[in-house]
C-alpha positions in Angstrom: 110.6 86.3 136.7 107.5 85.1 135.6 106.9 84.7 132.2 103.6 87.1 132.1 105.6 89.7 133.6 108.7 90.0 130.7 106.5 92.6 128.8 104.4 94.6 131.1 104.2 97.8 129.2 102.2 96.1 126.4 100.3 98.3 123.7 96.6 97.6 124.1 93.8 98.0 121.8 89.9 97.1 123.0 91.4 94.8 125.4 93.5 92.8 122.4 96.8 92.3 123.8 99.2 93.7 121.0 103.1 93.4 120.7 104.8 96.3 122.3 106.2 98.3 119.1 102.6 98.1 117.3 101.6 101.6 118.4 103.6 103.2 115.1 101.6 101.3 112.7 98.4 100.4 114.4 97.5 104.1 116.0 96.8 105.7 112.5 96.0 102.6 110.8 93.3 102.7 113.4 92.5 106.4 113.7 91.2 106.4 109.5 89.3 103.6 109.6 87.4 105.4 112.8 87.2 108.8 111.2 86.0 107.0 107.9 83.4 105.1 110.0 82.2 108.0 111.5 82.0 110.0 108.3 80.8 107.2 106.1 76.9 108.4 106.5 77.2 111.8 105.4 80.2 110.8 102.2 79.8 108.2 99.9 83.7 109.1 99.1 84.5 108.2 102.7 82.3 105.1 102.5 84.2 104.2 100.1 87.5 104.4 102.0 85.9 103.6 105.1 85.8 99.5 104.2 89.2 99.0 103.1 90.6 101.2 105.8 88.9 99.3 108.0 90.0 95.8 106.8 93.8 97.1 107.4 93.1 98.2 110.6 91.7 94.4 111.8 94.6 93.2 109.6 96.9 95.1 111.8 95.2 93.8 115.2 96.1 90.7 113.6 99.4 90.8 112.8 100.4 92.7 116.3 98.7 90.2 118.4 100.8 89.2 121.6 99.2 85.8 122.7 99.9 84.7 126.2 101.6 81.2 125.7 101.7 78.3 128.5 105.8 77.5 128.0 106.4 73.9 127.4 109.7 72.3 129.0 112.5 71.6 127.0 116.2 72.9 127.2 115.6 75.0 124.0 112.5 76.1 122.8 111.4 78.0 119.5 112.0 81.3 119.3 109.1 82.3 116.7 106.1 81.1 115.0 106.7 79.8 111.5 107.8 77.2 109.6 111.3 75.5 109.5 113.3 76.5 106.5 116.1 75.1 107.1 118.2 72.9 109.5 122.1 73.2 108.5 125.3 71.9 110.5 127.9 74.3 110.8 131.5 74.9 110.1 132.0 75.2 114.2 130.4 72.3 115.0 127.2 74.4 115.6 123.6 73.4 113.7 121.6 76.3 112.7 117.8 76.0 112.5 115.9 79.2 110.6 112.2 79.4 110.9 110.5 81.4 108.2 107.8 84.0 109.7 104.8 84.9 107.4 102.7 88.2 107.7 100.2 86.0 109.6 102.4 84.5 112.1 102.8 86.2 115.7 105.7 88.3 115.1 107.2 88.5 118.8 110.2 86.7 119.3 110.7 85.1 122.9 113.9 83.9 124.6 114.9 79.7 123.5 116.6 79.2 127.2 116.5 80.9 130.5 119.9 82.9 130.9 121.5 86.4 130.6 121.7 88.4 127.5 125.6 89.1 126.6 125.4 91.3 123.2 122.0 92.3 121.2 124.1 93.9 117.7 122.4 95.2 115.2 123.7 95.0 111.8 122.5 96.9 108.6 121.9 95.5 105.6 119.4 94.7 102.9 115.4 93.5 102.9 115.0 90.3 100.0 112.4 87.8 100.9 114.0 86.1 104.0 113.3 82.5 102.0 115.9 83.8 99.8 119.0 82.5 100.3 121.2 86.1 99.9 118.5 87.6 103.0 121.4 86.7 105.2 123.0 90.0 104.3 119.6 91.4 105.2 118.9 94.1 107.9 119.6 91.2 111.4 119.7 92.0 114.8 122.5 89.4 116.1 121.6 88.0 120.0 123.6 86.2 122.5 122.7 84.6 125.4 125.1 82.9 128.1 123.2 79.8 129.1 123.4 76.2 130.5 124.4 75.3 127.2 127.2 77.9 127.0 126.9 80.3 124.7 123.5 80.8 122.2 122.9 83.0 119.3 120.3 83.7 117.6 119.5 86.3 114.7 116.3 87.8 113.8 116.2 89.1 110.3 114.7 91.2 108.6 112.6 90.5 105.3 111.0 92.2 101.8 108.0 93.5 104.2 109.5 93.7 107.7 111.4 96.5 107.6 112.1 97.0 111.4 113.1 94.8 114.2 112.4 96.0 117.6 114.6 94.7 120.6 112.8 94.8 123.6 115.6 94.2 126.6 119.5 95.6 126.4 122.3 93.5 127.2 122.7 92.2 130.6 119.1 91.4 131.0 118.5 88.2 133.0 115.9 86.4 130.7 113.7 83.0 131.5 112.8 80.7 128.8 109.3 82.0 126.8 110.1 85.9 127.6 109.3 88.2 124.9 112.7 89.9 123.8 111.9 91.2 120.6 109.5 91.7 117.3 110.2 91.5 113.6 107.3 93.9 112.1 105.0 91.8 109.7 107.6 88.6 109.8 110.4 87.3 108.3 113.1 84.8 109.7 114.5 83.8 112.9 118.0 81.5 113.1 118.8 79.9 116.0 122.2 77.9 116.4 122.0 74.6 118.8 125.4 74.0 120.2 127.8 71.2 119.2 126.4 67.7 120.3 122.8 69.0 121.0 120.3 67.3 118.7 117.6 68.8 116.5 113.7 68.0 117.1 112.0 69.3 114.5 111.9 69.0 110.5 112.4 70.8 107.2 108.6 71.8 106.5 107.2 71.1 110.7 105.4 74.3 111.6 106.5 76.2 115.6 105.6 78.3 118.1 107.4 80.4 120.0 107.6 79.0 123.7 106.2 76.1 122.7 107.9 73.9 120.5 110.5 72.2 121.8 113.6 72.8 119.0 116.1 70.0 120.7 116.4 66.3 121.8 117.2 64.9 124.9 
């Protein structure tokens, strides 16, 4: 399955590749900006609206961009753009790598390994800021992948702004490493659990790029 074909049905606007699931936010914003620009020549009120509306529309286009990526080699690659927030040994021997996504990051998440999606579970919860420890009780989607390293768990966590997580694929789907699997609107946090014995290659504070940054070390 070629990486570029996983999300063949993507939203697009004026030639800009956009994330699937962006339309409910983008279309009203862009329509408002376009309408206010058309009316700005005749109306002072429309002109006053046109500037912030256009700026908001431009911001939305940036927020929901979905660039193509050259998928890097490695057993486990980053599922998210962002910054490594924490690296924590887990009681069962796994290591959790938490990646914080700001509103300026690309919000599309990617498969960290090739394999089969064995579970996609939505869990309701709160919406505290993703950098807060209590964010572990936030709205989230828990993924499990059957891979060459065994079961890999990945969690998409909503934050104070990100109120919607949009999975792209269902349970049972076979994915290639780096395939697009879902969207967290406006950023938040993604956790990935490395199996026991797999050494972490990233550090706290390090920037990551989905599909590019290697998470494990040989």
